[in-house]
ROSE-4610 file (N, C-alpha, C; in Angstrom, 1 decimal, always signed):
// ROSE-4610
residu = [M/M/M/D/D/D/A/A/A/G/G/G/Q/Q/Q/G/G/G/L/L/L/S/S/S/T/T/T/S/S/S/E/E/E/V/V/V/Q/Q/Q/S/S/S/I/I/I/R/R/R/E/E/E/A/A/A/L/L/L/A/A/A/A/A/A/G/G/G/R/R/R/K/K/K/P/P/P/R/R/R/V/V/V/V/V/V/F/F/F/T/T/T/A/A/A/A/A/A/A/A/A/G/G/G/Q/Q/Q/I/I/I/A/A/A/G/G/G/Q/Q/Q/V/V/V/G/G/G/Q/Q/Q/V/V/V/I/I/I/E/E/E/L/L/L/T/T/T/D/D/D/P/P/P/E/E/E/V/V/V/S/S/S/D/D/D/E/E/E/F/F/F/V/V/V/V/V/V/V/V/V/R/R/R/F/F/F/G/G/G/R/R/R/D/D/D/E/E/E/L/L/L/P/P/P/F/F/F/S/S/S/P/P/P/A/A/A/D/D/D/L/L/L/A/A/A/V/V/V/A/A/A/P/P/P/K/K/K/G/G/G/V/V/V/T/T/T/R/R/R/R/R/R/V/V/V/A/A/A/E/E/E/P/P/P/K/K/K/P/P/P/E/E/E/P/P/P/E/E/E/P/P/P/E/E/E/A/A/A/P/P/P/A/A/A/V/V/V/A/A/A/A/A/A/P/P/P/E/E/E/F/F/F/V/V/V/L/L/L/D/D/D/T/T/T/P/P/P/R/R/R/V/V/V/P/P/P/A/A/A/Q/Q/Q/R/R/R/Q/Q/Q/E/E/E/E/E/E/P/P/P/K/K/K/V/V/V/E/E/E/Q/Q/Q/T/T/T/E/E/E/K/K/K/P/P/P/P/P/P/A/A/A/R/R/R/R/R/R/A/A/A/V/V/V/K/K/K/A/A/A/V/V/V/K/K/K/P/P/P/K/K/K/G/G/G/L/L/L/A/A/A/G/G/G/L/L/L/T/T/T/V/V/V/T/T/T/L/L/L/A/A/A/Y/Y/Y/A/A/A/D/D/D/G/G/G/E/E/E/W/W/W/T/T/T/V/V/V/A/A/A/A/A/A/Q/Q/Q/Q/Q/Q/G/G/G/S/S/S/K/K/K/A/A/A/L/L/L/A/A/A/K/K/K/P/P/P/Y/Y/Y/V/V/V/V/V/V/K/K/K/P/P/P/A/A/A/E/E/E/A/A/A/L/L/L/K/K/K/M/M/M/V/V/V/A/A/A/L/L/L/V/V/V/D/D/D/V/V/V/P/P/P/G/G/G/V/V/V/Q/Q/Q/E/E/E/A/A/A/V/V/V/E/E/E/Q/Q/Q/I/I/I/L/L/L/G/G/G/T/T/T/E/E/E/R/R/R/A/A/A/E/E/E/A/A/A/E/E/E/Q/Q/Q/Q/Q/Q/A/A/A/E/E/E/K/K/K/L/L/L/R/R/R/A/A/A/E/E/E/L/L/L/A/A/A/E/E/E/I/I/I/E/E/E/A/A/A/R/R/R/L/L/L/A/A/A/E/E/E/L/L/L/R/R/R/E/E/E/A/A/A/R/R/R]
num = [1/1/1/2/2/2/3/3/3/4/4/4/5/5/5/6/6/6/7/7/7/8/8/8/9/9/9/10/10/10/11/11/11/12/12/12/13/13/13/14/14/14/15/15/15/16/16/16/17/17/17/18/18/18/19/19/19/20/20/20/21/21/21/22/22/22/23/23/23/24/24/24/25/25/25/26/26/26/27/27/27/28/28/28/29/29/29/30/30/30/31/31/31/32/32/32/33/33/33/34/34/34/35/35/35/36/36/36/37/37/37/38/38/38/39/39/39/40/40/40/41/41/41/42/42/42/43/43/43/44/44/44/45/45/45/46/46/46/47/47/47/48/48/48/49/49/49/50/50/50/51/51/51/52/52/52/53/53/53/54/54/54/55/55/55/56/56/56/57/57/57/58/58/58/59/59/59/60/60/60/61/61/61/62/62/62/63/63/63/64/64/64/65/65/65/66/66/66/67/67/67/68/68/68/69/69/69/70/70/70/71/71/71/72/72/72/73/73/73/74/74/74/75/75/75/76/76/76/77/77/77/78/78/78/79/79/79/80/80/80/81/81/81/82/82/82/83/83/83/84/84/84/85/85/85/86/86/86/87/87/87/88/88/88/89/89/89/90/90/90/91/91/91/92/92/92/93/93/93/94/94/94/95/95/95/96/96/96/97/97/97/98/98/98/99/99/99/100/100/100/101/101/101/102/102/102/103/103/103/104/104/104/105/105/105/106/106/106/107/107/107/108/108/108/109/109/109/110/110/110/111/111/111/112/112/112/113/113/113/114/114/114/115/115/115/116/116/116/117/117/117/118/118/118/119/119/119/120/120/120/121/121/121/122/122/122/123/123/123/124/124/124/125/125/125/126/126/126/127/127/127/128/128/128/129/129/129/130/130/130/131/131/131/132/132/132/133/133/133/134/134/134/135/135/135/136/136/136/137/137/137/138/138/138/139/139/139/140/140/140/141/141/141/142/142/142/143/143/143/144/144/144/145/145/145/146/146/146/147/147/147/148/148/148/149/149/149/150/150/150/151/151/151/152/152/152/153/153/153/154/154/154/155/155/155/156/156/156/157/157/157/158/158/158/159/159/159/160/160/160/161/161/161/162/162/162/163/163/163/164/164/164/165/165/165/166/166/166/167/167/167/168/168/168/169/169/169/170/170/170/171/171/171/172/172/172/173/173/173/174/174/174/175/175/175/176/176/176/177/177/177/178/178/178/179/179/179/180/180/180/181/181/181/182/182/182/183/183/183/184/184/184/185/185/185/186/186/186/187/187/187/188/188/188/189/189/189/190/190/190/191/191/191/192/192/192/193/193/193/194/194/194/195/195/195/196/196/196/197/197/197/198/198/198/199/199/199/200/200/200/201/201/201/202/202/202/203/203/203/204/204/204/205/205/205/206/206/206/207/207/207/208/208/208/209/209/209/210/210/210/211/211/211/212/212/212/213/213/213/214/214/214/215/215/215/216/216/216/217/217/217/218/218/218/219/219/219/220/220/220/221/221/221/222/222/222/223/223/223/224/224/224/225/225/225/226/226/226/227/227/227]
x = [+66.7/+66.1/+67.2/+67.0/+68.0/+67.8/+68.9/+68.8/+69.0/+69.3/+69.4/+70.7/+70.7/+72.0/+71.9/+70.9/+70.8/+69.7/+69.3/+68.2/+68.6/+67.8/+68.1/+67.5/+67.8/+67.4/+65.8/+65.2/+63.8/+63.1/+63.8/+63.2/+63.3/+64.4/+64.5/+63.4/+63.1/+62.0/+60.6/+60.4/+59.2/+59.0/+60.1/+60.1/+59.7/+60.3/+60.1/+58.6/+58.0/+56.5/+55.7/+56.1/+55.3/+55.3/+56.5/+56.6/+55.7/+55.7/+54.8/+53.4/+53.0/+51.6/+51.3/+52.3/+52.0/+52.3/+52.9/+53.3/+54.8/+55.1/+56.5/+56.9/+57.5/+57.9/+58.8/+58.7/+59.6/+60.8/+61.9/+63.1/+63.9/+64.8/+65.6/+67.0/+67.8/+69.2/+70.0/+70.9/+71.8/+73.0/+73.9/+75.1/+76.1/+75.9/+76.7/+76.4/+75.3/+75.0/+75.7/+76.4/+77.2/+76.3/+76.5/+75.8/+74.3/+73.7/+72.3/+71.7/+72.5/+72.0/+70.8/+69.8/+68.6/+67.5/+67.8/+66.7/+65.8/+64.6/+63.7/+63.4/+63.3/+62.9/+62.0/+61.6/+60.7/+61.4/+61.3/+61.9/+60.9/+61.5/+60.7/+61.0/+62.2/+62.6/+63.7/+63.7/+64.8/+65.4/+66.7/+67.3/+68.0/+68.8/+69.4/+70.6/+70.5/+71.6/+72.9/+72.8/+74.0/+74.8/+74.2/+74.9/+75.6/+75.0/+75.6/+75.0/+75.9/+75.5/+74.5/+74.5/+73.6/+72.4/+71.4/+70.3/+69.0/+69.0/+67.8/+67.7/+66.7/+66.6/+65.6/+66.1/+65.4/+65.1/+63.9/+63.6/+63.5/+64.3/+64.3/+64.5/+63.5/+63.5/+63.3/+64.2/+64.1/+65.1/+65.8/+66.8/+66.2/+66.7/+66.4/+67.7/+68.3/+69.6/+69.6/+70.5/+70.6/+71.5/+71.1/+71.9/+72.0/+72.9/+73.0/+72.1/+71.7/+70.9/+71.6/+72.9/+73.6/+73.3/+73.0/+72.8/+71.4/+70.5/+69.1/+68.6/+67.5/+66.7/+65.3/+64.4/+62.9/+62.5/+61.8/+61.4/+60.3/+60.4/+59.3/+58.0/+56.9/+55.6/+55.3/+54.7/+54.3/+55.4/+56.5/+57.6/+57.2/+57.3/+57.0/+58.3/+58.2/+59.4/+59.9/+61.2/+61.7/+63.1/+63.5/+64.8/+65.4/+66.6/+67.2/+67.7/+67.2/+67.7/+68.9/+69.9/+71.1/+70.7/+71.2/+71.0/+72.0/+71.5/+72.5/+73.4/+74.7/+75.6/+75.6/+75.6/+75.6/+76.8/+76.6/+77.7/+78.6/+79.9/+80.7/+80.5/+80.4/+80.2/+81.5/+81.3/+82.4/+82.9/+84.2/+84.7/+84.4/+84.3/+84.0/+85.2/+84.9/+86.0/+86.5/+87.8/+88.4/+88.2/+87.9/+87.7/+89.1/+89.1/+90.4/+91.0/+92.2/+92.9/+93.9/+94.1/+95.0/+96.0/+97.3/+98.4/+99.0/+99.1/+99.7/+101.1/+102.1/+103.4/+103.7/+104.9/+105.2/+105.0/+105.7/+105.4/+104.0/+103.2/+101.9/+102.0/+101.7/+101.7/+100.3/+100.0/+98.7/+98.7/+97.6/+97.5/+97.5/+98.2/+98.2/+97.2/+96.4/+95.3/+95.8/+95.6/+96.0/+95.2/+95.9/+95.3/+94.3/+93.1/+92.0/+92.3/+92.0/+92.2/+91.2/+91.7/+90.8/+90.1/+88.8/+88.0/+87.7/+88.1/+87.8/+86.7/+85.8/+84.7/+84.6/+84.7/+84.7/+83.4/+82.7/+81.4/+81.7/+81.0/+81.1/+80.1/+80.4/+79.4/+78.3/+77.1/+76.0/+76.2/+75.9/+76.0/+75.2/+75.7/+75.0/+74.7/+73.5/+73.1/+73.9/+74.4/+75.2/+74.4/+74.9/+74.2/+75.2/+74.8/+75.7/+76.0/+77.3/+77.7/+77.1/+76.7/+76.1/+77.3/+77.4/+78.4/+78.0/+78.8/+78.4/+78.2/+77.2/+77.0/+77.8/+78.6/+79.4/+78.7/+79.2/+78.5/+78.8/+77.8/+77.9/+78.9/+79.6/+80.6/+80.1/+80.8/+80.4/+81.2/+80.4/+81.0/+80.7/+81.7/+81.5/+82.1/+81.2/+81.6/+81.6/+82.8/+82.9/+82.9/+82.0/+81.8/+81.8/+82.2/+82.1/+81.4/+80.4/+79.6/+78.9/+78.9/+78.2/+78.6/+79.8/+80.3/+80.0/+79.6/+79.2/+79.9/+80.3/+80.9/+79.8/+79.7/+78.6/+79.3/+78.7/+79.1/+77.9/+78.1/+77.0/+77.6/+76.8/+77.2/+76.2/+76.8/+75.9/+76.5/+75.7/+76.1/+75.4/+76.2/+75.5/+74.6/+73.4/+72.4/+71.5/+71.9/+71.1/+71.8/+71.1/+71.6/+71.5/+72.7/+72.7/+72.5/+73.1/+73.0/+73.0/+71.9/+71.8/+72.8/+73.2/+74.2/+73.8/+74.7/+74.4/+75.7/+75.4/+76.4/+77.4/+78.7/+79.7/+80.5/+81.1/+81.9/+83.2/+83.8/+85.1/+86.2/+86.2/+87.3/+87.2/+85.9/+85.7/+86.0/+85.7/+86.1/+87.6/+88.3/+89.8/+90.3/+89.7/+90.2/+90.0/+88.8/+88.6/+89.6/+89.9/+90.8/+92.2/+92.5/+93.9/+94.1/+93.0/+93.1/+93.5/+93.2/+93.5/+94.9/+95.9/+97.3/+97.5/+96.9/+97.0/+97.6/+98.7/+99.3/+98.3/+98.2/+97.4/+96.0/+95.5/+94.1/+94.0/+94.9/+94.8/+95.2/+96.1/+96.4/+95.2/+94.4/+93.2/+92.2/+92.0/+91.1/+91.5/+92.8/+93.3/+93.2/+93.3/+93.2/+91.7/+90.8/+89.4/+89.1/+89.6/+89.4/+90.0/+91.2/+91.8/+91.0/+90.4/+89.6/+88.4/+87.7/+86.6/+87.0/+88.1/+88.6/+88.8/+89.4/+89.7/+88.3/+87.4/+86.1/+85.4/+85.5/+84.9/+85.5/+86.8/+87.5/+87.1/+86.9/+86.5/+85.1/+84.2/+82.9/+82.8/+83.7/+83.7/+84.2/+85.2/+85.8/+84.7/+83.9/+82.9/+81.8/+81.5/+80.5/+81.0/+82.3/+82.8/+82.8/+83.1/+83.0/+81.6/+80.6/+79.2/+78.8/+79.3/+78.9/+79.5/+80.8/+81.4/+80.6/+80.1/+79.4/+78.1/+77.4/+76.1/+76.4/+77.4/+77.7/+78.0/+78.7/+79.0/+77.7/+76.8/+75.6/+74.7/+74.8/+74.1/+74.6/+75.9/+76.5/+76.1/+76.0/+75.6/+74.1/+73.3/+71.9/+71.8/+72.7/+72.6/+73.0/+74.0/+74.5/+73.5/+72.6/+71.6/+70.4/+70.4/+69.2/+69.3]
y = [+141.7/+140.5/+139.7/+139.2/+138.3/+136.9/+136.4/+135.2/+134.0/+134.1/+132.9/+132.2/+131.0/+130.3/+128.9/+128.7/+127.4/+126.6/+125.6/+124.7/+123.7/+123.4/+122.3/+121.0/+119.9/+118.6/+118.6/+119.1/+119.1/+120.0/+121.1/+121.9/+121.2/+120.5/+119.7/+118.7/+118.0/+117.0/+117.7/+118.9/+119.6/+120.0/+120.4/+120.7/+119.4/+118.3/+117.0/+116.6/+116.8/+116.6/+117.5/+118.8/+119.8/+119.4/+119.0/+118.6/+117.4/+116.4/+115.3/+115.6/+116.8/+117.2/+118.1/+118.3/+119.1/+120.6/+121.0/+122.4/+122.6/+123.9/+124.3/+125.3/+124.9/+125.9/+127.0/+128.2/+129.3/+129.3/+129.6/+129.7/+131.0/+131.4/+132.6/+132.2/+132.8/+132.4/+133.1/+132.3/+132.8/+133.4/+133.9/+134.5/+133.5/+132.2/+131.1/+131.0/+131.5/+131.3/+132.4/+133.3/+134.3/+135.5/+136.0/+137.2/+137.2/+136.0/+135.9/+135.9/+136.1/+136.1/+137.1/+136.8/+137.6/+137.4/+136.8/+136.5/+135.3/+135.3/+134.3/+133.4/+132.1/+131.1/+130.0/+129.1/+128.0/+126.6/+125.8/+124.4/+123.6/+123.0/+122.1/+120.7/+120.3/+118.9/+118.7/+117.5/+117.1/+115.8/+115.9/+114.7/+113.9/+112.9/+112.0/+112.7/+113.0/+113.6/+112.8/+111.5/+110.6/+110.8/+111.2/+111.4/+112.7/+113.8/+115.1/+115.9/+116.8/+117.7/+118.7/+119.0/+120.0/+119.3/+118.9/+118.1/+118.9/+120.2/+121.0/+121.8/+121.4/+122.1/+123.3/+124.5/+125.7/+126.4/+126.9/+127.7/+129.2/+130.0/+131.5/+132.2/+133.0/+133.6/+132.5/+132.5/+131.4/+130.3/+130.3/+129.3/+128.3/+127.0/+125.9/+125.2/+125.5/+125.0/+124.3/+123.3/+122.6/+123.4/+123.3/+124.0/+123.1/+123.4/+122.7/+123.3/+122.6/+123.2/+124.5/+124.5/+125.7/+127.0/+126.8/+128.0/+128.6/+127.9/+128.3/+128.4/+129.2/+129.3/+129.4/+129.0/+129.1/+130.5/+130.9/+132.3/+132.7/+133.9/+134.3/+134.4/+134.3/+134.4/+135.7/+135.8/+137.0/+137.5/+136.8/+137.2/+136.6/+137.5/+137.0/+136.9/+136.2/+135.9/+137.2/+137.5/+138.6/+138.2/+138.8/+138.6/+139.9/+140.2/+141.5/+141.7/+142.8/+143.1/+144.0/+143.8/+144.7/+146.1/+147.1/+148.4/+148.9/+149.5/+149.9/+151.0/+150.9/+151.9/+153.1/+154.3/+155.5/+155.6/+156.0/+156.2/+157.4/+157.3/+158.5/+159.7/+160.9/+162.1/+162.4/+162.8/+163.2/+164.5/+164.7/+166.1/+167.1/+168.3/+169.4/+169.5/+169.7/+169.9/+171.3/+171.4/+172.7/+173.5/+174.8/+175.6/+175.9/+176.1/+176.3/+177.7/+177.8/+179.0/+179.4/+180.8/+181.3/+182.1/+182.0/+182.7/+183.6/+185.0/+185.9/+186.3/+186.2/+186.6/+188.0/+188.6/+189.9/+190.0/+189.2/+189.2/+188.5/+189.1/+188.6/+187.3/+186.3/+185.0/+184.3/+183.4/+182.7/+182.0/+182.2/+181.6/+180.1/+179.5/+178.0/+177.5/+176.6/+176.0/+174.9/+175.0/+173.9/+172.7/+171.5/+170.2/+170.0/+169.7/+169.5/+168.2/+168.1/+166.9/+165.8/+164.6/+163.5/+163.0/+162.7/+162.2/+160.7/+159.9/+158.4/+158.0/+157.3/+156.8/+155.3/+154.7/+153.3/+152.8/+151.9/+151.4/+150.1/+150.1/+149.0/+148.0/+146.7/+145.6/+145.7/+145.3/+145.3/+144.3/+144.7/+143.8/+142.6/+141.4/+140.2/+139.6/+139.0/+138.5/+137.3/+137.3/+136.2/+134.9/+133.9/+132.6/+131.6/+130.8/+129.9/+128.7/+128.3/+127.2/+125.9/+125.1/+123.8/+122.7/+122.1/+121.1/+119.8/+119.1/+117.8/+116.8/+116.0/+114.9/+113.7/+113.2/+112.0/+110.8/+109.7/+108.4/+107.9/+107.2/+106.6/+105.5/+105.3/+104.2/+102.8/+101.9/+100.5/+99.7/+98.9/+98.0/+96.6/+95.7/+94.3/+93.6/+92.8/+92.2/+90.7/+90.1/+88.6/+88.3/+87.5/+87.2/+85.7/+85.3/+83.9/+83.8/+82.9/+82.7/+81.4/+80.7/+79.4/+78.4/+78.4/+77.4/+77.7/+78.9/+79.3/+80.6/+80.7/+81.9/+82.6/+83.9/+84.7/+86.0/+86.4/+87.6/+88.5/+89.9/+90.9/+92.1/+92.9/+94.1/+95.2/+96.4/+97.6/+98.8/+99.7/+101.0/+102.1/+102.9/+103.9/+103.2/+103.6/+103.0/+101.9/+101.6/+100.7/+99.3/+98.3/+96.9/+96.4/+96.1/+95.6/+94.1/+93.4/+91.9/+91.5/+90.8/+90.4/+89.2/+89.0/+88.0/+86.6/+86.0/+84.7/+83.8/+82.5/+81.5/+81.2/+81.2/+80.8/+79.6/+78.9/+77.7/+78.2/+77.4/+77.8/+78.1/+77.3/+77.5/+78.9/+79.3/+80.6/+81.7/+81.5/+82.5/+82.7/+81.5/+81.6/+82.4/+82.2/+82.9/+84.4/+84.8/+86.2/+86.8/+86.1/+86.6/+86.7/+85.8/+85.9/+87.2/+87.8/+89.1/+90.3/+90.1/+91.1/+90.8/+91.7/+91.5/+92.2/+91.6/+92.1/+91.0/+91.2/+90.2/+89.7/+88.4/+87.9/+87.5/+88.1/+87.8/+86.4/+86.1/+84.8/+83.7/+84.0/+83.0/+82.7/+83.7/+83.5/+82.7/+82.9/+82.1/+80.7/+80.5/+79.1/+78.4/+79.1/+78.4/+78.0/+78.8/+78.5/+77.3/+77.3/+76.1/+74.9/+75.0/+73.8/+73.2/+74.1/+73.6/+72.9/+73.5/+72.8/+71.5/+71.5/+70.2/+69.1/+69.5/+68.5/+68.0/+68.9/+68.5/+67.5/+67.9/+67.0/+65.7/+65.6/+64.3/+63.4/+64.1/+63.4/+62.8/+63.6/+63.2/+62.1/+62.2/+61.1/+59.8/+59.9/+58.7/+58.1/+58.9/+58.4/+57.7/+58.3/+57.7/+56.4/+56.3/+55.1/+54.0/+54.3/+53.3/+52.8/+53.7/+53.3/+52.4/+52.8/+52.1/+50.7/+50.6/+49.2/+48.4/+49.0/+48.2/+47.7/+48.6/+48.2/+47.1/+47.2/+46.1/+44.8/+44.9/+43.6/+43.0/+43.9/+43.4/+42.8/+43.4/+42.9/+41.5/+41.4/+40.1/+39.0/+39.3/+38.3/+37.8/+38.8/+38.5/+37.6/+37.9/+37.1/+35.6/+35.4/+34.1/+33.3/+34.0/+33.3/+32.9/+33.2/+32.7/+31.3]
z = [+143.0/+143.6/+144.2/+145.4/+146.0/+145.5/+144.8/+144.1/+145.0/+146.3/+147.2/+147.0/+147.6/+147.7/+147.0/+146.1/+145.4/+146.0/+145.2/+145.5/+146.5/+147.6/+148.5/+148.0/+148.7/+148.2/+148.3/+149.3/+149.4/+148.4/+148.0/+146.9/+145.6/+145.3/+144.1/+144.0/+145.2/+145.2/+145.0/+145.5/+145.3/+143.8/+143.2/+141.7/+140.9/+141.3/+140.7/+140.7/+141.9/+142.1/+141.3/+141.3/+140.5/+139.0/+138.5/+137.1/+136.8/+137.8/+137.6/+137.5/+138.2/+138.2/+137.0/+136.1/+134.9/+135.1/+136.2/+136.4/+136.0/+135.8/+135.5/+136.5/+137.6/+138.7/+138.2/+138.7/+138.4/+139.3/+138.8/+139.6/+139.2/+140.0/+139.8/+139.8/+138.9/+138.8/+139.9/+140.5/+141.6/+141.0/+141.9/+141.5/+140.8/+141.2/+140.6/+139.1/+138.6/+137.2/+136.3/+136.9/+136.2/+135.8/+134.5/+134.1/+134.0/+134.1/+134.0/+135.4/+136.5/+137.8/+138.0/+138.7/+138.9/+137.9/+136.8/+135.8/+136.3/+135.7/+136.2/+135.0/+135.3/+134.2/+134.8/+133.9/+134.3/+134.2/+135.2/+135.1/+134.2/+133.2/+132.3/+132.3/+133.0/+133.0/+134.0/+134.7/+135.5/+134.9/+134.5/+133.9/+135.0/+134.6/+135.6/+136.3/+137.6/+138.3/+138.4/+138.2/+138.2/+137.0/+135.9/+134.6/+134.6/+135.1/+135.1/+136.3/+136.8/+137.9/+137.4/+136.2/+135.6/+135.0/+135.9/+135.5/+135.6/+135.9/+136.0/+134.7/+133.8/+132.5/+132.7/+132.4/+132.6/+131.3/+131.1/+129.9/+130.3/+129.7/+129.9/+128.6/+128.2/+126.9/+125.9/+124.9/+123.9/+124.1/+125.2/+125.6/+126.5/+126.3/+127.2/+127.5/+128.7/+129.1/+130.4/+130.6/+131.9/+132.9/+134.2/+135.2/+136.4/+137.3/+138.6/+139.6/+140.7/+141.7/+142.3/+142.4/+142.9/+142.1/+140.8/+139.9/+140.1/+140.9/+140.9/+142.3/+142.4/+143.7/+143.4/+144.3/+144.1/+144.0/+142.9/+142.7/+143.7/+144.3/+145.2/+144.5/+145.3/+144.7/+144.1/+143.0/+142.3/+141.3/+141.3/+140.3/+139.0/+138.0/+136.6/+135.8/+134.7/+133.9/+133.3/+133.4/+132.7/+132.2/+131.1/+130.5/+130.2/+130.8/+130.7/+129.3/+128.6/+127.2/+127.3/+126.5/+126.5/+126.1/+126.8/+126.4/+125.4/+124.3/+123.2/+123.8/+123.5/+124.0/+123.1/+123.7/+122.8/+122.0/+120.7/+119.8/+120.2/+120.1/+120.5/+119.5/+120.1/+119.3/+118.5/+117.3/+116.5/+116.8/+117.0/+117.3/+116.2/+116.6/+115.6/+114.7/+113.4/+112.4/+112.4/+112.5/+112.6/+111.3/+111.5/+110.3/+109.6/+108.3/+107.6/+108.1/+108.2/+108.6/+107.5/+107.3/+106.3/+107.0/+106.6/+107.2/+106.1/+106.4/+105.5/+105.9/+105.0/+105.3/+104.8/+105.0/+104.5/+103.0/+102.3/+100.8/+100.6/+99.8/+99.5/+98.7/+99.3/+98.6/+98.9/+98.0/+98.3/+99.6/+100.3/+101.6/+101.5/+102.4/+102.5/+103.4/+102.9/+103.7/+104.6/+105.9/+106.8/+106.6/+106.8/+106.6/+107.7/+107.3/+108.3/+109.0/+110.4/+111.1/+110.7/+110.6/+110.2/+111.4/+111.2/+112.3/+112.0/+112.9/+112.8/+113.7/+113.2/+114.1/+114.0/+115.2/+115.3/+115.8/+115.0/+115.4/+116.3/+117.5/+118.4/+118.0/+118.0/+117.7/+118.8/+118.4/+119.4/+120.5/+121.7/+122.8/+122.7/+123.0/+122.9/+124.3/+124.4/+125.6/+126.0/+127.3/+127.8/+127.9/+127.3/+127.4/+128.0/+129.0/+129.6/+128.6/+128.5/+127.7/+128.2/+127.3/+127.7/+127.7/+128.8/+129.0/+128.3/+127.5/+126.9/+128.0/+127.9/+128.9/+128.5/+129.4/+129.1/+129.3/+128.8/+128.9/+130.4/+130.9/+132.2/+132.2/+133.3/+133.4/+133.4/+132.8/+132.7/+133.7/+134.5/+135.6/+135.3/+135.2/+135.1/+136.3/+137.0/+138.3/+138.2/+138.6/+138.7/+140.2/+140.6/+142.1/+142.3/+143.6/+144.0/+145.3/+145.3/+146.6/+146.5/+147.7/+147.8/+146.7/+146.3/+145.4/+143.9/+143.6/+142.2/+141.9/+140.6/+140.0/+139.2/+139.4/+138.7/+138.1/+136.9/+136.3/+136.1/+136.4/+136.2/+135.5/+134.8/+134.2/+134.4/+134.7/+135.0/+134.4/+133.8/+133.2/+134.0/+134.8/+135.6/+136.6/+136.7/+137.6/+136.9/+135.6/+134.8/+134.7/+135.1/+135.1/+133.6/+133.0/+131.7/+131.7/+132.7/+132.8/+134.3/+134.6/+136.0/+136.3/+137.5/+137.8/+137.2/+136.4/+135.9/+136.1/+136.2/+136.6/+135.4/+135.7/+134.7/+135.2/+134.4/+134.8/+135.4/+136.3/+137.0/+136.0/+134.9/+133.9/+133.3/+133.0/+132.4/+133.4/+134.6/+135.7/+135.7/+135.6/+135.7/+134.5/+133.3/+132.2/+132.3/+132.9/+133.1/+134.1/+135.2/+136.2/+135.6/+134.6/+134.0/+133.2/+132.8/+132.1/+133.1/+134.4/+135.4/+135.9/+135.6/+136.0/+137.3/+138.4/+139.7/+140.6/+141.3/+142.2/+143.2/+143.4/+144.4/+144.0/+143.0/+142.5/+141.9/+141.0/+140.3/+141.3/+142.3/+143.3/+144.1/+144.5/+145.3/+144.6/+143.3/+142.5/+142.4/+142.1/+142.0/+143.3/+144.4/+145.7/+145.9/+145.5/+145.6/+144.8/+143.5/+142.6/+143.2/+143.8/+144.4/+145.5/+146.3/+147.4/+146.9/+145.9/+145.3/+144.6/+144.0/+143.4/+144.4/+145.6/+146.6/+147.2/+147.4/+147.9/+146.9/+145.6/+144.6/+144.5/+144.7/+144.7/+145.9/+147.1/+148.3/+148.1/+147.5/+147.2/+146.2/+145.2/+144.2/+144.8/+145.7/+146.3/+147.2/+147.9/+148.7/+147.9/+146.8/+145.9/+145.3/+144.9/+144.4/+145.4/+146.7/+147.8/+148.0/+147.9/+148.1/+146.9/+145.7/+144.5/+144.6/+145.1/+145.2/+146.2/+147.3/+148.3/+147.7/+146.9/+146.3/+145.3/+144.5/+143.5/+144.2/+145.3/+146.1/+146.6/+147.1/+147.6/+146.5/+145.3/+144.2/+143.7/+143.8/+143.4/+144.3/+145.6/+146.6/+146.3/+146.0/+145.7/+144.4/+143.4/+142.2/+142.5/+143.4/+143.7/+144.5/+145.3/+146.1/+145.2/+144.0/+143.2/+142.8]
């Protein structure tokens, strides 16, 4: 059976749709799967491809193992599941035992019996079916992002494709503490420059408000004197 060159993206999508409909598509193992190439199995689950390249879980015989799309191909129609059973190796035949020989010398002496050759028989262990080793799935990476936009500092956290914390606002002082933990030249200076600009703008606005407040208080004083 020609095992093909691996599953394409469209074939993986078709398998995902078939699983959603309650079917278990048949696949055949390619040469990339090693000694089990040519065997046929059923896809029973698709895990997260971002966590591991081997996200196609296949059942063949009594085994259920994850494989990558390159290890599999869509089985032709009419192909039934089969698992190759190891053929027992024939045991080596024992050599024939040499018959005893007697040697007579001129003087009649008791014949000496030659030592019979020893026959050693080594039993080979039964062949075991090759099973692909399962790679342990590692934990997805954790990403924490500190961002500045529109005058606000935000922090977000994400593990793999899962958002652990949506962006939420933090105080500038807290943002500066976080940046201080990152020993990268230029990063802390950039944050301090942003904070300095915000501080100057806040002081200008405060000065403007104080001037307006002084004007209002003077106007209020005039109104009180006119009473």
